[in-house]
C-alpha positions as CSV (number, residue, x, y, z in Angstrom):
1,M,0.3,0.2,0.5
2,S,1.4,3.5,-0.8
3,G,-0.7,6.7,-0.3
4,V,-0.9,10.7,-0.6
5,R,-1.6,13.4,1.2
6,V,-3.6,16.1,-0.8
7,R,-5.9,18.9,-0.5
8,L,-9.3,18.5,-2.5
9,T,-10.8,21.5,-3.1
10,F,-14.5,21.2,-4.7
11,P,-16.5,23.6,-6.4
12,E,-20.3,24.6,-5.6
13,A,-21.7,22.0,-8.3
14,L,-20.0,18.5,-5.9
15,V,-20.4,20.6,-2.3
16,R,-23.3,18.1,-2.0
17,E,-22.2,15.3,-3.8
18,P,-20.9,11.8,-2.2
19,V,-17.2,12.2,-4.1
20,L,-15.2,10.6,-1.3
21,A,-17.7,7.9,-1.1
22,L,-17.7,7.2,-5.0
23,L,-13.9,7.5,-4.8
24,A,-13.6,4.6,-2.2
25,R,-15.9,2.3,-4.0
26,D,-15.0,2.5,-7.2
27,H,-10.9,2.7,-6.7
28,G,-10.7,0.3,-3.8
29,V,-8.5,3.3,-1.8
30,L,-9.1,4.6,1.3
31,P,-9.6,8.3,2.0
32,N,-8.7,9.4,5.7
33,I,-9.9,13.3,6.5
34,R,-7.9,15.2,8.5
35,R,-9.1,18.6,8.3
36,A,-11.8,20.0,6.0
37,S,-14.4,22.9,5.7
38,V,-17.3,22.6,4.0
39,D,-20.0,25.7,3.1
40,E,-22.8,25.8,0.6
41,S,-20.6,27.3,-2.1
42,E,-17.5,25.6,-1.4
43,G,-15.1,23.3,0.3
44,W,-12.0,21.8,1.3
45,I,-10.3,18.3,2.5
46,I,-7.1,17.8,3.4
47,C,-7.2,14.0,3.0
48,E,-4.7,10.8,3.0
49,I,-5.5,8.3,0.3
50,E,-4.0,5.1,0.9
51,G,-4.0,2.2,-1.6
52,E,-2.5,0.4,-4.4
53,Q,-0.4,2.8,-6.4
54,H,-1.9,2.5,-9.5
55,A,-5.6,2.9,-8.0
56,V,-4.7,5.8,-6.1
57,D,-3.3,7.6,-9.2
58,A,-6.4,6.7,-10.9
59,G,-8.8,8.0,-8.0
60,L,-6.8,11.1,-8.2
61,A,-7.2,10.9,-12.0
62,W,-11.3,10.6,-11.6
63,L,-11.2,13.5,-9.1
64,R,-10.0,15.7,-11.3
65,D,-12.0,14.6,-14.0
66,Q,-15.0,15.3,-11.7
67,G,-13.6,19.2,-11.2
68,V,-11.9,18.9,-7.9
69,R,-9.0,20.5,-8.1
70,V,-6.1,18.7,-5.8
71,D,-3.0,19.8,-4.9
72,P,-0.1,17.1,-3.4
73,I,0.3,18.7,0.2
74,G,3.3,16.5,1.7
75,D,5.3,13.5,1.3
76,V,3.7,9.9,0.4
77,V,1.8,8.4,3.8
78,A,4.2,5.6,5.2
79,G,1.9,2.8,5.4
């Protein structure tokens, strides 16, 4: 298992969508929310995403495709 620490920024259109649940279900990764702020118009989450490297990479690409801004904020999460 490997992982990354990222800041996910959600536009208004995605604030009410179960994006992390879909990420976990469809990509087989484990998101661990460390800090978050969400209101009606936007939101951000500091998240550790762990899983097989190919699944983590595919999950991050999927998040970007959905319109989520993905910014790496640290080293790889040690497993």
